[in-house]
C-alpha positions in Angstrom: -6.1 -42.7 -16.8 -9.5 -41.3 -18.3 -10.0 -37.9 -20.0 -11.7 -36.3 -16.8 -8.7 -37.3 -14.7 -6.5 -35.6 -17.1 -8.5 -32.5 -17.1 -8.8 -32.5 -13.4 -4.8 -33.0 -13.0 -4.4 -30.0 -15.4 -6.6 -27.8 -13.4 -4.7 -28.6 -10.4 -1.5 -27.5 -11.7 -2.5 -23.8 -11.6 -3.9 -24.4 -8.2 -0.6 -25.8 -6.9 1.1 -22.5 -8.1 -1.0 -20.4 -5.5 -1.7 -22.7 -2.7 1.9 -23.2 -1.5 3.2 -20.7 0.9 6.9 -21.2 0.3 8.1 -19.4 -2.7 10.9 -21.8 -3.4 8.3 -24.5 -3.8 6.0 -22.5 -5.9 8.8 -21.8 -8.2 9.5 -25.5 -8.5 6.0 -26.8 -8.8 4.7 -24.3 -11.3 7.8 -23.4 -13.4 10.5 -25.9 -13.3 8.5 -29.0 -12.9 5.6 -28.0 -15.3 2.2 -29.2 -16.1 3.9 -32.4 -17.4 5.3 -33.5 -14.2 2.1 -32.8 -12.3 0.0 -34.6 -14.6 2.5 -37.5 -14.7 2.3 -37.8 -10.9 -1.4 -37.7 -11.0 -1.5 -40.6 -13.6 0.5 -42.8 -11.2 -1.7 -42.1 -8.2 -4.8 -42.7 -10.5 -3.5 -46.0 -11.4 -3.0 -46.7 -7.9 -6.5 -46.0 -6.9 -7.6 -49.4 -8.9 -5.7 -51.2 -6.0 -6.8 -49.0 -3.0 -10.2 -48.1 -3.9 -11.4 -44.4 -3.4 -9.0 -43.7 -0.6 -7.1 -41.3 -2.9 -9.8 -39.7 -4.1 -10.6 -37.6 -1.1 -7.1 -36.4 -0.8 -7.3 -34.4 -4.3 -4.8 -31.7 -5.2 -2.7 -32.7 -2.2 -1.7 -36.2 -3.8 -0.7 -34.2 -7.0 1.4 -31.6 -5.1 2.7 -34.5 -2.6 4.1 -36.7 -5.5 5.6 -33.7 -7.3 7.3 -32.9 -4.3 8.5 -36.3 -3.4 10.1 -36.8 -6.8 12.0 -33.4 -6.7 13.4 -34.6 -3.3 14.8 -37.6 -5.1 12.4 -39.9 -3.1 11.6 -42.0 -6.2 8.4 -43.9 -5.6 8.4 -47.6 -6.2 6.3 -49.0 -8.8 5.1 -52.1 -6.8 4.9 -50.3 -3.5 1.9 -51.7 -1.2 -1.2 -49.6 -1.6 -1.2 -48.8 1.9 2.4 -47.5 2.0 1.7 -45.2 -0.8 -1.4 -43.9 1.1 0.4 -43.3 4.1 3.4 -41.2 2.5 0.7 -39.1 0.6 -1.1 -38.3 4.0 1.9 -37.6 5.6 3.0 -34.6 2.9 -0.6 -33.8 2.9 -0.4 -32.9 6.5 2.8 -30.6 5.8 1.0 -28.4 3.2 0.1 -25.1 4.9 -3.4 -24.2 5.3 -4.6 -21.8 2.6 -4.4 -18.2 3.9 -5.0 -14.9 2.6 -1.6 -14.5 1.3 -1.2 -17.7 -0.6 -1.8 -16.1 -4.0 -0.2 -12.7 -3.4 3.1 -12.1 -5.2 5.5 -9.5 -4.3 8.0 -7.9 -6.7 11.5 -8.1 -5.6 13.5 -5.9 -8.3 15.7 -2.9 -8.2 13.3 -0.4 -9.3 10.5 -2.0 -11.4 9.4 -4.8 -13.7 7.3 -4.3 -16.8 4.2 -6.2 -17.0 3.8 -7.3 -20.6 0.8 -8.4 -22.9 2.1 -11.8 -23.7 4.4 -14.2 -21.8 7.5 -12.9 -23.8 10.0 -10.1 -23.7 8.8 -9.0 -27.1 5.2 -8.5 -25.5 3.6 -4.9 -25.4 4.3 -3.2 -22.0 1.1 -2.6 -20.3 2.6 -1.2 -17.0 5.0 -1.3 -14.2 5.1 -2.9 -11.1 7.6 -1.5 -9.0 9.7 -3.1 -6.1 7.7 -4.5 -3.1 4.6 -4.0 -5.0 1.9 -6.7 -4.8 -0.2 -8.5 -7.4 -2.4 -11.8 -7.6 -1.1 -14.7 -9.5 -3.9 -16.0 -11.8 -2.0 -18.3 -14.3 1.5 -20.0 -15.3 2.8 -20.1 -18.5 6.2 -21.6 -18.7 8.5 -19.2 -16.7 5.8 -16.4 -16.7 3.3 -15.8 -14.2 0.0 -14.2 -15.5 -0.8 -11.5 -12.7 -3.3 -9.0 -11.9 -2.6 -5.9 -10.0 -4.6 -2.6 -9.9 -5.8 -1.9 -13.4 -3.0 -3.9 -14.9 -3.3 -7.7 -15.8 -0.6 -9.2 -17.9 2.5 -11.4 -17.5 5.9 -11.2 -15.6 8.9 -13.6 -15.5 8.7 -15.6 -12.3 12.0 -15.0 -11.2 11.0 -11.1 -10.5 8.1 -12.2 -7.9 7.9 -14.0 -4.6 4.6 -16.0 -4.2 2.8 -16.8 -1.0 5.5 -15.6 1.4 3.1 -14.2 4.3 6.1 -12.8 6.1 7.2 -10.8 3.1 3.6 -9.7 2.2 3.2 -8.3 5.7 6.3 -6.6 5.8 5.6 -4.7 2.6 1.7 -4.1 3.0 0.0 -2.7 5.8 -3.0 -3.6 7.9 -5.5 -0.8 7.6 -9.1 0.3 9.1 -11.3 2.3 7.0 -13.5 4.6 8.7 -17.2 3.8 7.7 -19.2 6.2 10.1 -19.7 10.0 10.0 -17.3 10.3 13.1 -15.5 7.6 14.6 -14.9 7.8 18.6 -11.3 6.5 19.3 -11.0 5.5 23.0 -8.3 4.8 25.5 -9.4 1.2 25.7 -11.7 -1.4 24.1 -14.9 -0.4 25.7 -17.7 2.1 25.2 -17.3 3.2 28.8 -13.4 4.1 28.2 -12.1 7.8 27.9 -12.4 9.4 24.4 -8.8 9.7 22.9 -9.9 11.4 19.9 -12.3 11.4 16.7 -11.8 10.6 13.2 -14.0 11.7 10.3 -15.6 9.1 7.6 -13.3 8.1 4.8 -10.0 8.2 6.6 -7.8 5.1 6.8 -6.0 4.3 9.7 -3.1 1.8 10.7 -4.3 -1.3 12.4 -1.8 -2.4 15.5 -4.0 -4.9 17.0 -7.5 -6.7 16.6 -9.4 -8.2 19.5 -12.9 -9.4 20.3 -14.7 -7.2 17.6 -12.3 -4.2 18.7 -9.5 -2.9 16.5 -6.3 -0.7 18.2 -5.4 2.1 15.6 -2.8 4.7 15.5 -4.1 8.5 15.7 -2.1 11.6 16.1 -3.5 11.7 19.9 -1.7 8.1 20.6 -2.8 4.6 19.8 -6.5 3.8 20.9 -9.4 1.4 20.5 -12.5 1.6 18.2 -15.3 -0.8 17.4 -14.9 -3.2 14.5 -18.7 -2.2 13.3 -17.5 1.1 12.5 -14.4 0.1 10.3 -13.2 -2.3 7.3 -10.1 -3.8 7.9 -7.9 -5.2 5.1 -4.5 -5.5 4.1 -3.3 -2.5 1.6 -0.5 -3.1 -1.0 1.2 -0.8 -3.4 0.0 -2.0 -7.0 1.1 -1.8 -10.4 0.7 1.4 -12.5 -0.6 1.1 -16.1 1.0 2.9 -19.0 -2.0 5.1 -19.1 -2.1 6.0 -15.4 1.7 6.6 -15.6 1.2 9.1 -18.6 -1.7 10.9 -16.7 0.3 11.3 -13.6 3.5 12.7 -15.3 0.8 15.2 -17.0 -0.9 16.1 -13.9 2.4 16.7 -12.1 3.7 19.0 -14.9 0.6 20.8 -14.8 0.6 21.6 -11.0 4.2 22.5 -11.3 3.7 25.0 -13.9 0.4 26.2 -11.9 2.4 26.8 -8.8 5.0 28.5 -10.4 2.4 31.1 -11.8 0.6 31.6 -8.7 4.2 32.0 -6.8 5.1 34.7 -9.4 1.8 36.4 -9.2 1.9 36.4 -5.3 5.5 38.0 -5.4 4.5 40.6 -7.8 1.4 41.5 -5.4 3.6 41.7 -2.5 6.3 43.8 -4.6 3.4 46.2 -5.6 2.2 46.5 -1.8 5.8 47.3 -0.7 6.2 50.1 -3.3 2.8 51.5 -2.5 3.7 51.5 0.9 7.1 53.3 0.5 5.6 55.9 -1.8 3.8 58.0 1.2 0.3 58.1 2.3 -1.1 57.7 5.7 -0.5 55.0 7.8 -3.1 52.3 9.0 -5.1 53.1 12.0 -4.0 49.9 13.9 -1.2 47.3 13.1 -2.3 43.6 13.5 -0.8 41.7 16.3 0.8 39.3 13.9 1.5 39.8 10.3 2.4 37.0 7.7 4.4 37.2 4.5 2.9 36.2 1.4 4.1 32.9 -0.4 7.2 33.7 -2.5 8.6 31.5 -5.0 7.5 28.2 -6.6 9.4 25.3 -4.9 9.3 23.0 -1.8 11.5 25.4 0.2 9.3 28.4 -0.4 5.9 26.0 0.8 7.8 25.1 4.0 8.9 28.7 4.8 5.3 29.9 4.3 4.0 27.2 6.5 6.4 27.6 9.3 4.9 31.4 9.8 1.6 29.8 11.3 3.2 27.8 14.2 1.5 28.7 17.5 -1.9 29.1 15.8 -4.8 26.9 16.7 -6.1 23.4 15.8 -9.8 23.3 15.0 -11.3 20.2 14.1 -12.6 20.6 10.5 -10.8 23.9 10.1 -8.8 25.1 7.1 -7.8 28.7 8.5 -4.1 29.2 8.8 -4.6 31.9 11.3 -8.0 31.0 13.2 -7.8 27.3 13.1 -7.3 24.2 10.9 -7.2 20.3 11.4 -4.0 18.4 10.0 -5.3 18.2 6.4 -7.0 21.5 6.3 -3.5 23.0 7.4 -1.7 21.5 4.4 -4.6 22.0 2.1 -4.5 25.8 2.7 -0.9 26.2 2.7 -0.8 24.8 -0.8 -3.6 26.6 -1.9 -1.8 29.9 -1.2 0.7 28.7 -4.1 -2.4 27.7 -6.5 -2.3 24.0 -5.6 -5.6 22.5 -4.8 -5.6 19.3 -2.4 -8.3 17.5 -0.8 -9.2 17.9 2.9 -8.4 14.4 3.7 -5.3 13.3 5.3 -6.1 9.7 3.6 -6.7 11.3 0.3 -3.4 13.5 0.4 -1.4 10.2 0.3 -2.3 9.9 -3.3 -1.5 13.6 -4.5 1.7 14.5 -6.4 4.1 11.9 -6.6 5.8 9.4 -3.9 9.5 9.7 -2.6 11.2 7.6 -0.1 11.3 8.8 3.6 15.1 8.9 3.1 14.6 11.2 0.5 12.3 13.9 2.0 12.8 17.7 1.0 11.2 20.7 2.4 7.8 21.0 1.2 7.1 17.5 0.9 3.8 16.2 2.5 4.2 13.5 5.1 1.6 11.2 5.7 0.9 9.1 8.9 -1.9 7.1 10.0 -5.0 9.4 10.2 -2.6 12.4 10.1 -0.3 14.5 8.0 2.2 17.4 8.0 4.7 19.3 5.9 8.5 18.4 6.1 10.4 21.5 6.6 14.0 20.2 6.6 16.3 19.2 9.4 14.4 16.0 10.4 11.4 18.1 11.3 7.7 18.6 10.2 5.2 21.5 11.0 1.5 20.5 11.3 -1.6 21.0 13.2 -1.3 18.4 15.7 -3.9 18.5 18.3 -6.4 20.9 20.1 -3.8 20.7 23.1 -0.9 21.8 21.0 -2.2 23.6 17.8 0.2 24.1 14.8 3.8 23.0 15.8 7.0 21.5 14.8 7.8 18.0 15.6 11.2 16.2 15.3 12.1 13.5 14.5 9.8 13.6 11.3 9.4 9.8 11.7 7.9 10.3 15.4 5.1 8.0 14.0 5.4 5.5 11.3 5.3 7.1 8.0 2.8 5.9 5.8 3.9 7.9 2.5 5.6 11.0 1.5 4.3 13.1 -1.6 5.9 15.6 -3.4 4.1 18.3 -5.3 7.0 20.6 -6.4 
């Protein structure tokens, strides 16, 4: 076998690790068998080429993968097999290798909580970040029983037994297909036609869950229901949770602590102001000329329950596209933003951006005050499997139960 053939076979070893879609095959080909087995298989095929001409050259990597799999299955190739038989057996296995898809090099962490990403393929390597359960990464290399991976802003090594590679069903189940809005105002229609009735509108920068894609149209989920948008005005992709670097984790924890302290200070200030107003009113003086038709209690306390109690006062008030007024009208993200602003917490006016504030908790661990994010929508959990939210123009600010009346994309906790 000449030097170029050996180099070609070595390169194919890494390709084999990310092309196969069956995770058990990937683990065997890339870890258990190792580079040596694949190169040996390539040498055998290369030797046979002298007898069968260039027929096997076109098969390329499929020959190497096929030889490795045949040996593992205990189907030993005979040294003196006729050339045409070898070619046929390789071609048959080649036909069984799945066509490469977008999931072939995606690895999903399957761990109790998280697995450390290390600087070297060793448990002594420096911890660069964490890959949490059901988070995704891309395999870029193999070193013994370790995968070299890239995820988010982290690149390093993880033991192969903590990852499942190339499993399309698993990748689809832990990720979600999304459509990012790329136009100022996206019209969502009841059918895949510009003549169909308008169901709702979504601003630029929002991210919507994709239900179906068909002939240039994309079916997405919004608060008003499932509707169709033109594919010309959205960008569709798979979205996964990715690794968190050591620096990102430290920054997140620092931010969460700062927000907690700021919220407590703001709540204490609001409580003091309310107490002062009550004392002033009880000391005498003339009464106001006219009482407002509806009064609201100021925010009191500095925890999630206080946020939920404050938010519930505004049920029945109107929904206004782009609005941020708790009394005169707000949209879904404007409502959440303004409620938290009363507690000294600054939040973005975007339902998609709210998916990244605070820190994430699971849907089965929701507490009052948690921000519940949906496709193109957001609300505040108030307990009892119920959210309060600025729903639609027809319903205004209201309660909805159960909280998972639509698929929950994320739950974020500030306090």
